[in-house]
Structures are given as C-alpha cells and as structure tokens.
C-alpha positions as CSV (number, residue, x, y, z in Angstrom):
1,X,63.9,159.7,55.6
2,X,62.5,158.4,58.8
3,X,61.9,162.0,60.0
4,X,60.1,162.9,56.8
5,X,57.8,160.0,57.2
6,X,57.2,160.9,60.7
7,X,56.5,164.5,59.7
8,X,54.1,163.4,57.0
9,X,52.4,161.1,59.3
10,X,52.2,163.9,61.9
11,X,50.6,166.2,59.3
12,X,48.3,163.6,58.2
13,X,47.3,162.8,61.8
14,X,46.7,166.5,62.6
15,X,43.8,166.6,60.2
16,X,42.0,163.8,62.1
17,X,40.1,163.8,65.4
18,X,42.1,163.9,68.7
19,X,41.4,160.3,69.7
20,X,42.3,158.9,66.4
21,X,45.4,161.2,66.3
22,X,46.6,159.7,69.6
23,X,46.0,156.1,68.4
24,X,47.7,156.7,65.1
25,X,50.7,158.4,66.8
26,X,51.0,155.4,69.1
27,X,50.8,153.0,66.2
28,X,53.4,155.0,64.2
29,X,55.7,155.0,67.2
30,X,55.3,151.3,67.6
31,X,56.1,150.8,64.0
32,X,59.2,153.0,64.3
33,X,60.3,151.1,67.5
34,X,59.9,147.8,65.7
35,X,61.8,149.1,62.7
36,X,64.4,150.5,65.0
37,X,64.8,147.1,66.7
38,X,65.2,145.4,63.3
39,X,67.7,147.9,62.1
40,X,69.7,147.9,65.4
41,X,73.4,147.4,64.8
42,X,74.5,143.8,64.9
43,X,77.0,144.6,67.7
44,X,74.2,144.1,70.3
45,X,73.4,140.6,69.0
46,X,77.2,139.8,69.0
47,X,77.6,141.1,72.5
48,X,74.6,139.1,73.6
49,X,76.0,136.0,72.0
50,X,79.4,136.7,73.5
51,X,77.7,137.0,76.9
52,X,75.9,133.8,76.3
53,X,79.1,132.1,75.2
54,X,81.0,133.5,78.2
55,X,78.2,132.4,80.4
56,X,78.2,128.9,78.9
57,X,82.0,128.8,79.3
58,X,81.8,129.8,82.9
59,X,79.0,127.2,83.4
60,X,81.2,124.6,81.6
61,X,84.2,125.5,83.8
62,X,82.0,125.3,86.9
63,X,80.6,122.0,85.8
64,X,84.1,120.7,84.9
65,X,85.3,121.7,88.3
66,X,82.4,120.0,89.9
67,X,83.0,117.0,87.7
68,X,86.7,116.9,88.9
69,X,85.6,117.1,92.4
70,X,82.9,114.5,91.9
71,X,85.5,112.3,90.1
72,X,87.8,112.6,93.1
73,X,85.0,111.9,95.5
74,X,83.9,109.0,93.3
75,X,87.5,107.6,93.3
76,X,87.6,107.9,97.1
77,X,84.2,106.3,97.5
78,X,85.3,103.5,95.0
79,X,88.4,102.8,97.1
80,X,86.3,102.8,100.3
81,X,83.8,100.5,98.6
82,X,86.5,98.2,97.4
83,X,88.0,98.1,100.9
84,X,84.6,97.4,102.4
85,X,83.9,94.6,99.8
86,X,87.3,93.0,100.6
87,X,86.6,93.3,104.3
88,X,83.2,91.8,103.8
89,X,84.7,88.9,101.7
90,X,87.2,88.2,104.4
91,X,84.5,88.3,107.1
92,X,82.4,85.9,104.9
93,X,85.4,83.6,104.5
94,X,86.1,83.8,108.2
95,X,82.5,83.0,109.0
96,X,82.6,80.1,106.6
97,X,85.8,78.7,108.1
98,X,84.3,79.2,111.6
99,X,81.2,77.2,110.6
100,X,83.4,74.5,109.0
101,X,85.6,74.3,112.0
102,X,82.6,74.1,114.3
103,X,81.1,71.4,112.2
104,X,84.5,69.5,112.2
105,X,84.7,69.8,116.0
106,X,81.2,68.6,116.3
107,X,81.9,65.6,114.2
108,X,85.1,64.9,116.1
109,X,83.2,65.1,119.4
110,X,80.6,62.7,118.0
111,X,83.3,60.3,116.8
112,X,85.1,60.6,120.1
113,X,82.0,59.8,122.1
114,X,81.4,56.8,119.8
115,X,85.0,55.6,119.5
116,X,86.7,56.4,122.8
117,X,84.7,53.8,124.9
118,X,85.4,51.2,122.3
119,X,89.0,52.1,122.1
120,X,89.3,52.0,125.9
121,X,87.6,48.7,126.1
122,X,89.9,47.3,123.4
123,X,92.9,48.8,125.1
124,X,91.9,47.3,128.5
125,X,91.4,43.9,126.8
126,X,94.8,44.2,125.2
127,X,96.4,45.1,128.5
128,X,94.6,42.2,130.2
129,X,96.0,39.9,127.5
130,X,99.5,41.3,128.0
131,X,99.1,40.9,131.8
132,X,97.9,37.3,131.3
133,X,100.9,36.6,129.1
134,X,103.2,38.3,131.6
135,X,101.8,36.0,134.4
136,X,102.4,33.0,132.2
137,X,105.9,34.1,131.5
138,X,106.5,34.7,135.2
139,X,105.2,31.3,136.0
140,X,107.5,29.8,133.4
141,X,110.3,31.9,134.8
142,X,109.6,30.5,138.3
143,X,109.5,27.0,136.9
144,X,112.8,27.5,135.0
145,X,114.3,29.0,138.1
146,X,113.3,25.9,140.1
147,X,114.6,23.7,137.4
148,X,117.8,25.6,137.3
149,X,118.2,25.3,141.1
150,X,117.5,21.6,140.8
151,X,120.0,21.2,138.0
152,X,122.5,23.3,140.0
153,X,122.1,21.0,142.9
154,X,122.5,18.0,140.7
155,X,125.6,19.6,139.1
156,X,127.0,20.3,142.6
157,X,126.3,16.7,143.5
158,X,127.9,15.6,140.2
159,X,130.9,17.8,141.0
160,X,131.2,16.1,144.3
161,X,130.9,12.7,142.7
162,X,133.5,13.7,140.1
163,X,135.8,14.9,142.8
164,X,135.3,11.6,144.6
165,X,136.1,9.7,141.4
166,X,139.1,11.9,140.8
167,X,140.3,11.2,144.3
168,X,139.8,7.5,143.8
169,X,141.7,7.6,140.5
170,X,144.4,9.6,142.1
171,X,144.6,7.1,144.9
172,X,144.6,4.3,142.4
173,X,146.9,5.4,139.6
174,X,148.6,8.5,141.0
175,X,148.9,12.0,139.5
176,X,148.2,12.6,135.9
177,X,151.7,13.5,135.1
178,X,153.0,10.4,136.8
179,X,150.5,8.3,134.8
180,X,151.7,9.9,131.5
181,X,155.3,9.2,132.4
182,X,154.5,5.6,133.2
183,X,152.7,5.2,129.9
184,X,155.6,6.6,128.1
185,X,157.9,4.2,129.9
186,X,155.7,1.4,129.1
187,X,155.6,2.3,125.4
188,X,159.3,2.6,125.4
189,X,159.5,-0.9,126.9
190,X,157.2,-2.1,124.1
191,X,159.4,-0.6,121.5
192,X,162.5,-2.2,122.9
193,X,161.0,-5.7,122.8
194,X,159.3,-7.5,120.0
195,X,155.8,-5.9,119.7
196,X,154.2,-9.1,118.4
197,X,155.5,-11.3,121.2
198,X,154.6,-8.5,123.6
199,X,151.0,-8.5,122.6
200,X,150.8,-12.3,122.5
201,X,151.4,-12.3,126.2
202,X,148.1,-11.4,127.9
203,X,149.9,-10.3,130.9
204,X,151.6,-7.6,129.0
205,X,148.3,-6.4,127.6
206,X,146.6,-6.5,131.0
207,X,149.5,-4.6,132.4
208,X,148.3,-1.6,130.4
209,X,145.0,-1.6,132.2
210,X,146.7,-1.7,135.6
211,X,149.4,0.8,135.0
212,X,149.8,1.8,138.6
213,X,150.5,-1.7,139.9
214,X,152.4,-2.8,136.8
215,X,154.8,0.1,136.7
216,X,155.8,-0.5,140.3
217,X,157.0,-4.0,139.3
218,X,159.0,-2.8,136.2
219,X,162.7,-3.0,136.3
220,X,164.1,0.1,134.5
C-alpha cells in the first residue's frame, strides 16, 4: 500500500516541473520517514527503555557503592571526630584544673606571706613564755634544792641529837630489852602486892619513873 502511494505520487510528480518534482519527492520521503518512525516496531522502544533501566541500575549500583564507601568514611571520620572531641574535652578540663591549681597556689602563697610572719611571731612569743616559765621553774628547783640541803643538814643534826639522846637514855636506863624486863618485873611485883596500897605509896609510883635506879634496889 505504501508502494502504491509512492508510485502514484511519483507519477503525479512526473507531470510537474523539475524543481517542484524534487521538492515534492523530498516532502513525500519525509512523510514516509515520519510514518516509518511512528510505525516502527515497539521492540526499539523497549530496548531503549531496557537500556535506560540498565543504565539507571548501574548508576544506582555505582551510587550505592559510593554511598557505602562514603558511609564507611563517614563512620571513620565520626570516630575520629569523637576522639578529637573527647581529647579536646580532656585538654579543656586539664587546662581548667591547671588554672584552678594555679589560683589555689597563688592564694596559698598570699596567705603564707600574710600568716607565716604572724605565726612565727606568735610561736616565738610562746617559746619565750615557755623559756620564762622554765627559768622560773629552774629558780624554784634551785630554791627547793637549797631548802632540801638545809633540811638534810638539820635532819643530820637531828640524827646526831637523837643519837646523843639515845646514848644518854642508854647510859641512864640501859638497853631497851633490859628496860622491858625490868618493867615486867616491876609489874609482877605490883601484882604480888596490894595494888591499892602500892599506889598509895608515892615512892612506889616514883619508882616507875626511875626504873633504872629502882630496879637495882629490888630484892627478887
């Protein structure tokens, strides 16, 4: 059918001038080409779509691979960023602590310069007070030592006097054992006689106060 139309058109064109013939032939060929393109089998369009789909799939796969790589890079960068942020935080805390310590040491130095002289003065005053008390105690100790020496001398003198008195007593009434025995004998003598008549005689009573002399006169 297409050939018959072309044949008819050819015969129709052959009757016209040459220039018009060429133009009309060209127009007819263009129409046939357009009609041919419209009436092309659909396989070409499907193939083209398949190619586009395949191209898009490949592009998608390429982009997916790139995304995976970018995600891995992003994770690594995120880990690096986290580590750097933690390091920065530690450095910031360290710097803060350094500043606080520096401030504390500065305040301590200020306090030391303000308090140490006062503390030393108070300590020296306290030491001077202790030294003064020690001197007083030493003076009291010397006084007590002198008093003790004096009392010791007096005690020695008293011991001498006591020894002298003991010697005098010994010379007067004899040994202690002898005196006790004489007193026992005198008491026995009192028991043997009438006690009332014994004490009525002043001589018998006075005899007790002069045991040594009286006992020598007793007849046993």
